[in-house]
C-alpha positions, 0 to 999 in steps of 0.5 A: 695144254696150255691156253695158247695151244688150246686157242691155236687147235680150235682156231686150226680146227675152225679153219680146216672146218671152213675149208671143208664147207667151202669146198663142200659148196664148191663141188655142189656149184660146180657142176651149174656153173660149168654148164654156165661156163660152156654155154656162153662160151662154147667151151667143150662143144657146148652150143650157144643160144641165140636171140635172132636169126642171121643175117647172113646166109651162105652158098656153103652147106653141112650136114648136121646129125642128130642124137638122142639119149636118155640116162636114168629116165623111162623114156624113149628120145628119138629125132625125128630126122638123123640128118640135115644139110643145112645152108651155113646161116640159114634157121633151121628146124629138127624134131625129137620126140619123147615118150614117158613110158612109165606109169607116173609123170617123170621130169628131165632136163636135157644136156647137149653138145656138138661134135667135133667141139670146135664147132659147137661156139658156132651153133647157135639155138633160138628155140629149145626144150633143153633150155627148161626142165620138161615133165612127161605124163604116163605114157605121153608123147611128145614132140619138140621142135629146136630152131636153130642155125650154123653161124657164118663165122664157122667159114672162117673160123681157122679151127672150123672151116674144113668141119663139113659134118657136125652132130647135136647130141642130147642126153635127158637126165631127171630132175626134181620138177620143183628146182628150176634147170 
């Protein structure tokens, strides 16, 4: 093989190696980046974080259902209430309960979404256990509040103005307690 061909082959191999490394890095970054994108935009039913309560409360009500699930954790995760009828714009509180049924501590992080997905951007959480990883001790039961409101824009958005029922769903997955959520 000539020196020029050998040099071209080495350059091609280096480019392929860089592409493989870049693709691997992108694959690992995809989930956290997608989650951050959904939380900021409300895309795909993700809710948005709110720093303060709504200043407008409408007379119109919606029914908010609650759903609790776990995947890969020895936890019993339940809702304290299955539904709440709330005024749009009013601040509300819902409770969830988690019991670690194992004989060792376990750490989990909750993902969440709203159905229908078009209502996700209008569901605002001011306080939520889902904002950070939770470590539950063996046999311990913890009650978690969620403080939220349904943004009044739900009533005027062409995609959601007829929505009168939505469901907030959480799923806890195991996570490394040393890593931030």
